[in-house]
C-alpha positions as CSV (number, residue, x, y, z in Angstrom):
1,X,1.4,16.4,4.6
2,X,-0.9,16.1,1.6
3,X,-4.3,14.7,2.1
4,X,-6.0,12.8,-0.9
5,X,-9.5,12.8,-1.3
6,X,-10.9,9.1,-2.1
7,X,-14.0,7.6,-4.3
8,X,-16.4,6.0,-1.8
9,X,-16.0,2.6,-3.6
10,X,-12.4,2.6,-1.6
11,X,-12.5,-0.4,1.0
12,X,-9.6,0.8,3.2
13,X,-10.0,-2.9,4.6
14,X,-9.1,-4.5,1.0
15,X,-6.2,-2.2,0.3
16,X,-4.6,-3.2,4.0
17,X,-5.1,-7.0,3.1
18,X,-3.6,-6.7,-0.4
19,X,-0.5,-4.6,0.8
20,X,0.4,-6.2,4.1
21,X,4.2,-6.7,3.2
22,X,4.4,-2.8,2.4
23,X,6.3,-0.5,3.8
24,X,4.9,3.3,4.3
25,X,7.0,4.5,1.5
26,X,5.6,1.5,-0.5
27,X,2.1,2.7,0.6
28,X,3.0,6.4,-0.3
29,X,4.4,5.0,-3.7
30,X,1.2,3.1,-4.7
31,X,-1.0,5.9,-3.5
32,X,0.8,8.5,-5.9
33,X,0.5,6.1,-8.7
34,X,-3.3,6.0,-7.9
35,X,-3.5,9.9,-7.5
36,X,-2.0,10.1,-10.8
37,X,-4.4,7.5,-12.6
38,X,-7.1,9.5,-11.2
39,X,-5.7,12.6,-13.0
40,X,-5.2,11.0,-16.2
41,X,-8.9,10.7,-16.4
42,X,-9.2,14.4,-16.6
43,X,-12.5,14.2,-14.5
44,X,-12.9,15.8,-11.1
45,X,-13.3,11.8,-9.3
46,X,-10.9,11.1,-6.8
47,X,-9.1,8.1,-7.3
48,X,-11.4,4.9,-6.9
49,X,-10.7,1.6,-5.7
50,X,-9.7,0.2,-9.4
51,X,-7.0,3.0,-9.4
52,X,-5.7,1.8,-6.1
53,X,-6.0,-1.9,-6.5
54,X,-4.3,-1.4,-9.8
55,X,-1.3,0.7,-8.3
56,X,-1.0,-1.8,-5.4
57,X,-0.7,-4.5,-8.0
58,X,1.9,-2.9,-10.0
59,X,4.4,-2.0,-6.6
60,X,6.8,-4.4,-5.6
61,X,6.5,-4.7,-1.7
62,X,9.8,-4.0,-0.1
63,X,9.4,-6.6,2.7
64,X,9.6,-10.3,2.0
65,X,8.2,-13.1,3.8
66,X,11.7,-14.5,4.2
67,X,12.6,-11.0,5.9
68,X,9.8,-11.5,8.2
69,X,10.8,-14.9,9.0
70,X,14.6,-13.9,9.7
71,X,13.0,-11.1,12.2
72,X,10.8,-13.7,13.8
73,X,14.0,-15.8,14.4
74,X,16.2,-12.8,15.5
75,X,13.4,-12.0,18.2
76,X,13.3,-15.8,19.6
77,X,16.9,-15.7,19.6
78,X,17.7,-12.0,21.1
79,X,14.5,-11.1,22.8
80,X,14.5,-10.6,26.8
81,X,11.4,-11.7,28.2
């Protein structure tokens, strides 16, 4: 497993709130993109909040609200309580 360091400006609660429909693969893709943006600056600074927010904005979530509604309907229809 790869561990990246992030800048102190990164607020994980904000990142979670703007990526609520992301799958783990979506999150990994956005994290990799933010890491690459940090590398392009050619400094020793790790990825910053702006890098993550830009990467998230440019990543399409794999889950849609319609998919969540369908799942909730299936749970209501088929779950055994």
